[in-house]
C-alpha positions as CSV (number, residue, x, y, z in Angstrom):
1,S,0.0,0.0,0.0
2,L,0.9,3.6,-0.3
3,A,1.7,4.1,3.4
4,E,4.0,1.2,3.4
5,A,5.7,2.4,0.3
6,E,6.2,5.9,1.8
7,E,7.5,4.3,5.0
8,S,9.9,2.1,3.0
9,L,11.0,5.2,1.1
10,L,11.6,7.1,4.3
11,R,13.7,4.2,5.7
12,A,15.7,4.0,2.5
13,K,16.2,7.8,2.5
14,A,17.4,7.6,6.2
15,L,19.7,4.8,5.3
16,I,21.1,6.7,2.4
17,E,21.6,9.8,4.6
18,N,23.4,7.6,7.2
19,R,25.6,6.1,4.6
20,E,26.3,9.6,3.2
21,D,27.2,10.7,6.7
22,A,29.5,7.7,7.2
23,L,31.1,8.3,3.8
24,K,31.6,12.0,4.7
25,E,33.2,10.9,8.0
26,S,35.4,8.3,6.3
27,T,36.5,11.0,3.7
28,E,37.4,13.4,6.5
29,K,39.4,10.7,8.3
30,L,41.1,9.9,5.0
31,V,42.0,13.5,4.5
32,T,43.3,13.7,8.1
33,T,45.3,10.5,7.6
34,E,46.7,11.8,4.3
35,S,47.7,15.0,6.0
36,A,49.4,13.2,8.8
37,L,51.2,10.9,6.3
38,H,52.4,13.9,4.4
39,G,53.7,15.4,7.6
40,S,55.4,12.2,8.5
41,L,57.0,12.0,5.1
42,E,58.3,15.6,5.5
43,S,59.6,14.8,8.9
44,Q,61.3,11.7,7.5
45,K,62.9,13.8,4.7
46,N,64.1,16.3,7.4
47,L,65.5,13.5,9.5
48,E,67.3,12.0,6.5
49,A,68.8,15.4,5.6
50,L,69.9,15.8,9.2
51,L,71.4,12.3,9.3
52,A,73.3,13.0,6.1
53,L,74.6,16.2,7.6
54,L,75.6,14.4,10.8
55,R,77.4,11.7,8.8
56,S,79.3,14.4,6.9
57,E,80.2,16.2,10.1
58,T,81.3,12.9,11.7
59,K,83.5,12.2,8.6
60,N,85.0,15.6,8.8
61,L,85.6,15.3,12.6
62,K,87.3,11.9,12.0
63,E,89.6,13.4,9.4
64,K,90.4,16.3,11.7
65,L,91.1,13.9,14.5
66,K,93.4,11.8,12.3
67,S,95.2,15.0,11.2
68,D,95.5,16.2,14.8
69,Q,96.8,12.8,15.9
70,S,99.4,12.8,13.1
71,A,100.5,16.4,14.1
72,L,100.7,15.3,17.8
73,A,102.8,12.3,16.9
74,Q,105.1,14.5,14.9
75,Q,105.3,17.0,17.8
76,R,106.2,14.1,20.2
77,E,108.9,13.0,17.8
78,M,110.3,16.5,17.7
79,R,110.2,16.8,21.5
80,V,112.0,13.4,21.9
81,K,114.6,14.6,19.5
82,A,114.9,18.0,21.2
83,D,115.1,16.2,24.6
84,S,117.9,14.0,23.3
85,E,119.8,17.0,21.9
86,L,119.4,18.8,25.2
87,A,120.7,15.8,27.1
88,E,123.7,15.6,24.7
89,R,124.4,19.3,25.1
90,K,124.2,18.9,29.0
91,R,126.7,16.1,28.7
92,A,129.0,18.2,26.5
93,I,128.7,21.1,29.0
94,E,129.5,18.7,31.9
95,G,132.5,17.5,29.9
96,L,133.7,21.0,29.3
97,E,133.2,22.0,33.0
98,N,135.2,18.9,34.0
99,R,138.0,19.8,31.5
100,L,137.9,23.4,32.9
101,K,138.3,22.1,36.4
102,E,141.3,20.0,35.3
103,L,142.8,23.0,33.5
104,D,142.3,25.2,36.6
105,A,143.9,22.5,38.8
106,A,146.8,22.3,36.3
107,Y,147.1,26.1,36.2
108,E,147.2,26.3,40.1
109,L,149.8,23.5,40.2
110,S,152.0,25.3,37.7
111,Q,151.5,28.6,39.5
112,R,152.6,27.0,42.8
113,T,155.6,25.5,41.0
114,I,156.5,28.9,39.6
115,D,156.0,30.5,43.0
116,A,158.1,27.9,44.7
117,R,161.1,28.6,42.5
């Protein structure tokens, strides 16, 4: 009958509206999800760029450290050489001082001999 048909039509209309509302809600969720995904992708790109920068900086620091270690080793070698030369000069000075003492003693002995005559 007509009343049943109208009631069936109203139910169908309500069902369609509910499905349209659900579809609208799903679309909004999808837009939100896409936006979040886009944000995540941008964050990932930024993190990858930062990681590349950190890798480059780490490489540069390693190279600088290697260079500094090499320079330090060279300075140590120079210091050891300088210490060795200094020790050699000290020994030479001690030798000269001892020779000077011997010459002073010989001079005093010769002076006493001269004075004794």
